[in-house]
Structures are given as C-alpha cells and as structure tokens.
C-alpha positions in Angstrom: 107.8 -18.9 -31.5 106.0 -16.1 -30.7 101.8 -15.8 -30.0 100.8 -13.2 -32.4 96.3 -12.3 -31.6 94.6 -9.8 -31.8 93.9 -7.7 -29.6 90.5 -9.1 -28.0 91.7 -12.5 -28.7 94.7 -11.4 -26.2 92.0 -9.6 -23.8 89.5 -13.0 -24.1 92.4 -15.4 -22.8 93.3 -12.8 -19.9 89.2 -12.9 -19.2 89.6 -16.4 -18.9 92.4 -15.9 -16.2 90.9 -13.2 -14.6 87.3 -12.7 -15.0 87.2 -9.7 -13.7 89.6 -7.8 -15.6 90.0 -4.0 -16.1 92.2 -4.5 -18.6 90.2 -3.6 -22.1 90.8 -4.0 -26.1 91.7 -0.3 -26.1 94.6 -0.5 -23.5 96.0 -3.3 -25.2 95.9 -1.6 -28.8 97.1 1.8 -27.0 100.6 -0.9 -25.5 100.9 -2.0 -29.7 100.9 2.2 -31.2 103.1 3.1 -28.5 105.8 0.0 -29.8 106.0 -1.4 -26.0 105.0 -4.6 -27.1 105.6 -6.8 -31.0 103.4 -6.4 -34.5 102.6 -7.7 -37.7 101.1 -5.8 -39.8 98.4 -8.0 -41.8 96.5 -5.6 -44.1 94.0 -3.6 -42.2 94.4 -5.1 -39.1 97.5 -5.6 -36.6 99.0 -9.1 -34.7 100.0 -8.4 -31.1 102.6 -10.3 -29.6 100.5 -12.2 -26.5 103.9 -12.9 -25.0 104.7 -9.4 -24.4 101.2 -8.1 -23.5 101.5 -10.8 -20.8 104.7 -9.7 -19.8 104.1 -6.3 -20.0 101.2 -6.6 -17.6 103.3 -9.2 -14.9 106.1 -5.8 -14.8 108.9 -7.6 -17.3 108.6 -4.4 -19.8 112.3 -5.2 -20.7 111.3 -8.8 -21.9 110.4 -8.3 -24.8 113.9 -8.7 -26.8 
C-alpha cells in the first residue's frame, strides 16, 4: 500500500530522522506539482506519496513506477 500524506505530514516524518533538515513543505509541494511524485486530489487538498518523496531524496527517482 502506498503511504499517502499531506506535505506537512511528510515534512514532520523527515524531521523525526533529521531535525536539522533544509527540506520545506514548499519543496515537497513543488515535487508534487512537477509530477515527480505521485499525488491524489482529495477535494481542495492533495495527498502526496511519502514513499516517492523519500525515494527522490535518496536519489532513486526512477522508483516511482
């Protein structure tokens, strides 16, 4: 199952592992807007694949299929 979260929830998870991270909610939203990661619209909000974001940050951009 794909772990879908709001951008702020993904950032909170990243900060658990790296409190000094320079990643921002805006950066995560930009990945979603550019289509780099999978998304699902839920009315006004958009859920983003946390797994895709983590893969992207680890340098595994082609693992989103």
